[in-house]
C-alpha positions in Angstrom: 75.8 85.9 108.1 77.4 86.8 104.8 75.5 90.0 104.6 76.8 91.0 108.1 80.4 90.3 107.0 79.9 92.4 103.8 78.4 95.2 105.8 81.3 95.1 108.3 83.9 95.1 105.5 82.2 98.1 103.9 82.2 100.0 107.2 86.0 99.2 107.6 86.6 100.4 104.1 84.6 103.6 104.7 86.5 104.3 107.9 89.8 103.9 106.1 88.8 106.1 103.2 87.7 108.9 105.5 91.1 109.2 107.1 93.2 112.1 106.0 96.3 111.1 107.9 98.2 107.8 108.1 101.2 106.6 110.2 103.2 106.0 106.9 102.4 109.5 105.6 105.5 111.7 105.1 105.4 114.8 107.3 105.5 117.1 104.3 102.4 115.5 102.9 100.6 115.8 106.2 101.6 119.5 106.4 100.0 120.0 103.0 96.6 118.7 104.2 95.7 121.7 106.3 97.5 125.0 107.2 97.3 124.3 110.9 98.9 120.8 110.9 102.2 122.4 111.9 100.5 123.8 115.1 99.4 120.3 116.0 102.9 119.0 115.6 104.3 121.8 117.7 101.7 121.1 120.4 103.2 117.6 120.6 106.7 119.1 120.7 107.4 117.7 117.2 109.6 120.1 115.2 108.2 123.2 116.9 111.5 124.3 118.5 114.7 125.4 116.8 116.7 122.6 118.3 114.2 119.7 117.6 113.5 120.0 113.9 112.0 117.1 112.0 112.6 116.0 108.5 109.7 116.5 106.2 110.7 113.2 104.5 110.2 111.2 107.7 106.8 109.6 108.2 104.5 110.6 111.0 105.2 107.2 112.7 109.0 107.7 112.5 108.8 111.1 114.1 106.4 109.9 116.8 108.7 106.9 117.6 111.8 109.1 117.7 110.2 111.6 120.2 108.1 109.1 122.2 104.7 110.3 121.1 101.8 108.0 120.7 101.2 107.9 117.0 97.5 107.1 117.4 96.9 110.0 119.6 98.6 112.4 117.2 96.5 111.0 114.3 93.4 111.4 116.3 94.1 115.0 117.0 95.0 115.7 113.4 91.8 114.1 112.2 89.9 116.2 114.8 91.5 119.3 113.4 89.8 118.6 110.1 86.5 117.9 111.7 86.5 121.2 113.6 88.1 123.3 110.8 87.8 121.8 107.4 90.8 122.4 105.1 90.3 125.3 102.6 90.8 122.8 99.7 88.3 120.2 101.1 
């Protein structure tokens, strides 16, 4: 039983470590992860228009909350971007 708990904890830690984006991550930091992150934000109508700019100091979660976007959905798409097109620095 203890072995199973240890293995489950290791899997959780592994999942956390593999994530490149977090809800509490500032937008500027997210934009630096991959050159196409801005396109993903624009696809969700987050800062892609002249009249709906977002602060690069806000967190991903703050921006999603302000615009009514599901933060988990955005994070999933951002992670998917890196799976399909690894960052040049990765």
